[in-house]
C-alpha positions as CSV (number, residue, x, y, z in Angstrom):
1,M,0.0,0.0,0.0
2,L,1.7,3.1,-1.3
3,N,1.0,6.9,-1.3
4,E,1.2,8.9,-4.5
5,D,4.9,9.5,-3.8
6,Y,5.4,5.7,-3.6
7,S,6.0,5.8,0.2
8,P,4.2,3.2,2.3
9,I,1.0,4.1,4.0
10,I,2.4,3.3,7.5
11,P,-0.9,2.6,9.4
12,I,-2.0,0.1,6.7
13,H,1.5,-1.4,6.2
14,D,1.9,-2.0,10.0
15,Y,-1.6,-3.6,10.2
16,L,-1.0,-6.0,7.3
17,R,2.4,-7.0,8.6
18,Y,0.6,-7.8,11.9
19,L,-1.8,-10.0,10.1
20,E,1.0,-11.8,8.2
21,N,2.8,-12.4,11.5
22,K,-0.4,-14.0,12.9
23,N,-0.5,-16.3,9.9
24,Y,-3.7,-15.0,8.4
25,S,-4.6,-16.5,5.0
26,P,-2.9,-14.7,2.1
27,N,-6.4,-14.3,0.5
28,T,-7.7,-12.7,3.6
29,I,-4.8,-10.2,3.7
30,K,-5.4,-9.4,0.1
31,A,-9.0,-8.7,0.7
32,Y,-8.2,-6.5,3.7
33,A,-5.6,-4.6,1.6
34,R,-8.2,-3.9,-1.1
35,N,-10.7,-2.7,1.5
36,L,-8.2,-0.4,3.1
37,K,-7.1,0.9,-0.3
38,L,-10.7,2.0,-0.9
39,Y,-10.9,3.6,2.5
40,W,-7.7,5.6,1.9
41,E,-9.0,6.7,-1.5
42,F,-12.1,8.1,0.2
43,L,-10.1,9.9,2.9
44,E,-7.9,11.5,0.3
45,S,-10.8,12.5,-1.9
46,R,-12.4,14.3,1.1
47,E,-9.0,15.5,2.6
48,I,-9.7,13.8,5.9
49,D,-7.0,13.0,8.4
50,W,-7.3,9.3,9.2
51,T,-6.7,10.0,12.9
52,Q,-9.7,12.4,13.0
53,I,-12.4,10.1,11.8
54,T,-15.9,10.2,13.2
55,V,-19.1,8.2,12.9
56,L,-20.6,10.9,10.7
57,K,-17.6,10.7,8.3
58,L,-17.8,6.9,8.3
59,S,-21.5,7.2,7.3
60,E,-20.2,9.4,4.4
61,F,-17.8,6.6,3.5
62,I,-20.8,4.2,3.3
63,H,-22.5,6.6,0.9
64,W,-19.3,6.8,-1.1
65,L,-19.0,3.1,-1.4
66,K,-22.6,2.8,-2.6
67,T,-22.2,5.5,-5.3
68,S,-18.6,5.3,-6.5
69,N,-18.2,4.0,-10.0
70,N,-15.4,1.6,-9.2
71,K,-16.1,-2.0,-10.4
72,V,-15.8,-4.4,-7.5
73,I,-15.0,-8.1,-7.1
74,N,-17.2,-9.7,-4.6
75,L,-15.8,-13.2,-3.9
76,Q,-16.3,-15.2,-7.1
77,Y,-18.5,-12.7,-8.8
78,L,-17.8,-9.5,-10.8
79,T,-20.4,-6.9,-10.0
80,G,-20.9,-3.2,-10.9
81,S,-22.1,-2.2,-7.4
82,R,-21.3,-3.1,-3.9
83,T,-23.8,-5.2,-2.0
84,E,-24.6,-4.6,1.7
85,K,-22.5,-7.6,2.6
86,T,-19.5,-6.3,0.7
87,I,-19.8,-2.8,2.3
88,N,-20.1,-4.4,5.8
89,H,-16.9,-6.4,5.2
90,I,-15.1,-3.2,4.2
91,L,-16.4,-1.4,7.3
92,K,-15.3,-4.3,9.4
93,T,-11.8,-4.1,8.0
94,V,-11.6,-0.4,8.8
95,R,-12.9,-1.0,12.3
96,L,-10.2,-3.7,12.9
97,L,-7.5,-1.3,11.6
98,Y,-8.5,1.3,14.2
99,E,-8.7,-1.4,16.9
100,F,-5.1,-2.4,16.1
101,Q,-3.9,1.2,16.0
102,S,-5.7,2.1,19.2
103,R,-3.9,-0.8,21.0
104,L,-0.6,0.8,19.9
105,G,-1.8,4.2,21.3
106,V,-1.9,5.9,17.9
107,V,-5.6,6.7,17.8
108,A,-8.7,6.3,20.0
109,P,-10.9,3.3,19.2
110,L,-13.9,3.8,17.0
111,D,-17.0,4.2,19.0
112,V,-19.5,2.6,16.6
113,Y,-21.4,0.5,19.1
114,Q,-24.5,1.0,21.2
115,T,-25.9,-1.3,23.8
116,K,-29.3,-2.8,23.1
117,R,-31.6,-5.1,25.0
118,I,-32.9,-8.1,23.0
119,N,-35.8,-10.5,23.5
120,K,-33.9,-13.8,24.2
121,S,-37.0,-15.9,23.5
122,K,-36.8,-14.9,19.8
123,L,-33.2,-16.0,19.3
124,K,-32.9,-18.7,16.6
125,Y,-30.2,-20.6,18.5
126,K,-29.9,-20.8,22.3
127,S,-26.6,-21.8,23.8
128,L,-26.1,-24.1,26.8
129,L,-25.7,-21.1,29.1
130,H,-28.5,-19.1,27.5
131,H,-30.3,-18.7,30.8
132,T,-27.3,-16.9,32.4
133,Q,-27.0,-14.2,29.7
134,T,-28.2,-10.7,30.4
135,G,-30.0,-10.0,27.2
136,M,-27.9,-6.9,26.5
137,I,-25.8,-6.9,23.3
138,K,-23.6,-4.5,21.5
139,M,-24.9,-3.3,18.1
140,N,-22.8,-1.8,15.4
141,I,-24.7,1.3,14.4
142,L,-23.0,1.5,11.0
143,K,-23.7,-2.1,9.9
144,L,-26.1,-2.3,7.0
145,K,-29.0,-4.8,7.0
146,E,-28.1,-7.5,4.6
147,P,-31.0,-9.1,2.6
148,R,-31.5,-12.7,3.3
149,T,-30.7,-14.6,0.1
150,F,-30.3,-18.3,-0.6
151,P,-26.7,-18.9,-1.6
152,G,-27.8,-21.2,-4.4
153,C,-27.0,-24.8,-5.2
154,L,-26.8,-27.2,-8.1
155,S,-29.2,-29.9,-9.0
156,K,-28.1,-33.5,-9.1
157,D,-28.2,-33.4,-12.9
158,E,-26.0,-30.3,-13.0
159,V,-23.4,-32.0,-10.7
160,F,-23.4,-35.0,-13.0
161,Q,-22.9,-32.8,-16.0
162,L,-19.8,-31.2,-14.3
163,I,-18.4,-34.6,-13.5
164,D,-19.1,-36.0,-17.0
165,G,-17.5,-32.9,-18.5
166,C,-14.1,-33.6,-16.9
167,K,-11.5,-35.2,-19.2
168,N,-9.5,-37.0,-16.5
169,I,-10.0,-38.8,-13.2
170,R,-8.2,-36.1,-11.2
171,D,-10.7,-33.5,-12.1
172,K,-13.7,-35.8,-11.6
173,F,-12.3,-36.7,-8.2
174,L,-12.0,-33.0,-7.4
175,I,-15.6,-32.3,-8.3
176,C,-16.9,-35.3,-6.4
177,L,-14.9,-34.5,-3.3
178,L,-16.1,-30.9,-3.2
179,H,-19.7,-32.1,-3.7
180,E,-19.7,-35.0,-1.2
181,S,-17.6,-33.5,1.6
182,G,-18.6,-29.8,1.5
183,M,-14.9,-28.9,1.9
184,R,-13.6,-25.4,1.1
185,I,-11.4,-25.3,-1.9
186,G,-8.4,-24.2,0.2
187,E,-8.9,-27.3,2.4
188,V,-9.0,-29.5,-0.7
189,L,-5.9,-28.1,-2.3
190,G,-4.0,-28.4,1.0
191,L,-4.9,-32.1,1.3
192,R,-2.0,-34.5,1.8
193,H,-2.1,-38.3,1.2
194,E,-1.7,-38.9,4.9
195,D,-5.0,-37.0,5.4
196,I,-7.0,-39.6,3.6
197,R,-7.8,-42.7,5.7
198,S,-9.3,-45.7,3.9
199,K,-8.2,-48.6,6.0
200,G,-11.2,-49.7,8.1
201,V,-12.7,-46.2,7.8
202,N,-13.5,-43.8,5.0
203,E,-12.3,-40.5,6.4
204,I,-10.8,-37.3,5.3
205,H,-8.9,-35.3,7.9
206,V,-8.9,-31.6,7.4
207,V,-5.6,-30.2,8.9
208,K,-4.8,-26.6,9.2
209,R,-1.3,-26.1,8.0
210,E,0.8,-23.0,7.4
211,N,2.9,-22.3,4.3
212,N,1.5,-24.8,1.8
213,A,3.4,-24.7,-1.5
214,N,0.2,-23.5,-3.3
215,R,-0.7,-21.1,-0.5
216,A,-3.9,-23.1,0.2
217,R,-5.2,-22.7,3.7
218,A,-7.8,-24.4,5.9
219,K,-9.9,-21.5,7.2
220,T,-10.8,-23.1,10.6
221,G,-9.4,-25.8,12.8
222,D,-9.0,-29.5,12.2
223,R,-11.9,-31.8,11.7
224,I,-12.8,-35.3,10.3
225,I,-15.2,-35.8,7.4
226,D,-16.7,-39.2,6.7
227,V,-17.1,-40.0,3.0
228,S,-18.3,-42.9,0.8
229,K,-16.4,-46.0,-0.3
230,E,-17.1,-44.9,-3.9
231,L,-15.2,-41.7,-3.4
232,M,-12.3,-43.6,-1.9
233,R,-12.2,-46.0,-4.9
234,M,-12.0,-42.9,-7.2
235,Y,-9.1,-41.6,-5.2
236,S,-7.3,-45.0,-5.6
237,T,-8.0,-45.1,-9.3
238,Y,-6.6,-41.6,-9.6
239,L,-3.4,-42.6,-7.8
240,V,-2.9,-45.8,-9.9
241,N,-3.7,-44.3,-13.4
242,E,-2.8,-40.6,-13.3
243,Y,-0.7,-39.6,-10.3
244,P,2.8,-38.7,-11.6
245,K,6.0,-40.4,-10.5
246,A,7.1,-37.4,-8.5
247,D,8.1,-36.8,-4.9
248,S,5.0,-35.0,-3.7
249,D,2.7,-35.6,-0.7
250,Y,-0.1,-33.3,-2.1
251,V,-3.2,-35.1,-3.3
252,F,-4.0,-32.6,-6.1
253,V,-1.0,-32.0,-8.3
254,N,0.1,-31.2,-11.9
255,C,-0.2,-34.6,-13.6
256,W,0.7,-33.7,-17.2
257,K,2.5,-30.4,-17.3
258,E,5.8,-29.4,-15.8
259,P,6.6,-29.2,-13.0
260,L,5.0,-32.6,-12.4
261,G,3.9,-33.3,-8.9
262,E,3.7,-29.6,-8.0
263,A,0.6,-28.8,-5.9
264,M,-2.4,-27.7,-7.9
265,S,-3.2,-23.9,-7.6
266,K,-6.4,-22.1,-7.1
267,S,-6.0,-20.6,-10.6
268,N,-5.9,-24.1,-12.1
269,V,-9.2,-24.9,-10.4
270,D,-10.8,-21.6,-11.6
271,N,-9.7,-22.5,-15.2
272,L,-11.2,-25.9,-14.8
273,F,-14.6,-24.5,-13.8
274,T,-14.4,-22.0,-16.7
275,R,-13.8,-24.8,-19.2
276,L,-16.6,-26.9,-17.7
277,A,-19.0,-23.9,-17.9
278,N,-18.2,-23.5,-21.6
279,K,-18.6,-27.2,-22.2
280,T,-21.7,-28.0,-20.2
281,G,-23.4,-24.6,-19.8
282,V,-23.4,-25.1,-16.0
283,K,-21.9,-22.1,-14.3
284,A,-20.4,-23.1,-11.0
285,H,-17.5,-22.5,-8.7
286,P,-16.0,-24.6,-5.9
287,H,-18.0,-22.9,-3.1
288,L,-21.3,-23.5,-4.9
289,L,-20.6,-27.3,-4.5
290,R,-20.1,-26.6,-0.7
291,H,-23.5,-24.9,-0.6
292,T,-25.0,-27.7,-2.6
293,H,-23.7,-30.3,-0.1
294,A,-25.0,-28.3,2.9
295,T,-28.4,-27.8,1.3
296,E,-28.7,-31.6,0.6
297,L,-27.9,-32.3,4.3
298,I,-30.6,-30.0,5.5
299,R,-33.1,-31.4,3.1
300,A,-32.2,-34.8,4.5
301,N,-33.2,-33.4,8.0
302,W,-29.7,-33.2,9.5
303,D,-29.5,-31.4,12.8
304,M,-27.9,-27.9,12.4
305,A,-25.2,-28.7,14.9
306,H,-24.1,-31.7,12.8
307,V,-24.1,-29.6,9.6
308,Q,-22.0,-27.0,11.4
309,K,-19.4,-29.5,12.4
310,R,-19.2,-31.1,9.0
311,L,-18.8,-27.8,7.2
312,G,-16.3,-26.5,9.8
313,H,-18.2,-23.4,10.8
314,S,-16.9,-21.9,14.0
315,D,-20.5,-20.9,15.1
316,V,-23.7,-22.7,14.5
317,Q,-25.4,-19.3,14.0
318,T,-23.4,-19.0,10.8
319,T,-24.8,-22.2,9.5
320,I,-28.3,-21.2,10.5
321,N,-28.1,-17.7,8.9
322,T,-26.7,-19.1,5.7
323,Y,-28.9,-22.2,5.2
324,V,-32.2,-22.0,7.1
325,H,-33.9,-20.2,4.2
326,L,-34.2,-22.8,1.5
327,T,-35.9,-22.4,-1.8
328,D,-39.6,-22.1,-2.6
329,D,-39.5,-25.7,-3.9
330,D,-38.3,-26.9,-0.5
331,L,-41.3,-25.2,1.1
332,A,-43.6,-26.8,-1.4
333,Q,-42.1,-30.2,-0.8
334,K,-42.5,-29.9,2.9
335,Y,-46.1,-28.9,2.6
336,K,-46.7,-31.8,0.3
337,E,-45.2,-34.2,2.9
338,Y,-47.4,-32.5,5.5
339,L,-50.5,-33.1,3.4
340,D,-49.5,-36.8,2.8
341,N,-49.0,-37.4,6.5
342,R,-52.3,-35.8,7.4
343,K,-54.3,-38.3,5.4
């Protein structure tokens, strides 16, 4: 992050170095850097000293984000305007920057919270110690209300089209693994052979490692995911027929292009999904297969706590907020089941 004279923007530089030292994901650091770049552009456009920011000026920043003409990248999608979720993420990054700098004594912490009493009986999820809580929570007054939208999922036919569209076993195995396990793409690309257990069990161990060769990263802590025998057989077939004779312990590697055995990169996966979209007409991305898996579990009446653990969410509320609102077809199916059972 540089000024117009190519000198580093010290507050941002120090914060990003702090994140690097705490082993934050490179993708997370890049996202934070983009957010803070936007914030600094706003400050410079209004000639505002970053140490003199107020809630009123931050509200102006929200308006600037909504109305600026910059094209933005929101996760896997290119959009022309910023969603409420994107703006909230940018504001969160700015708040964390000020929290970090306030701990250093450079600025005062941002006062963007107000205390509010809530009706505990209306909470969607109640923790074990729910009865001991006061019912008072801190509310971020600058946080925008995000519309509740279904993240989307693929039909079984669309998943089969993606699998059939692959030219090799490695790519078929990749698609099947993403769909059947609900793993994040960073978790998949960081898999080692020792993480796949097929003797007596059919398990995949998600292990959070630092400094993977392809910069892949497991977002949360370690967990175990049970998978099918069919998926394990596909893994074995991949090893026997396609895995290169190379000294590599990564599961997904370059099999046909040099350097053979090098860990597969995220850009390789993105190119695969682009090719599949052109070939099959199914527009998908790795995270959509994760959503598909989660939706299928909920439609199969899995308990939310079990879905949370399988997906590796740190909080069950995240699982609930993302997946409790299924599609109109789900509601119609449930009502049909209700009518059938009533007879």
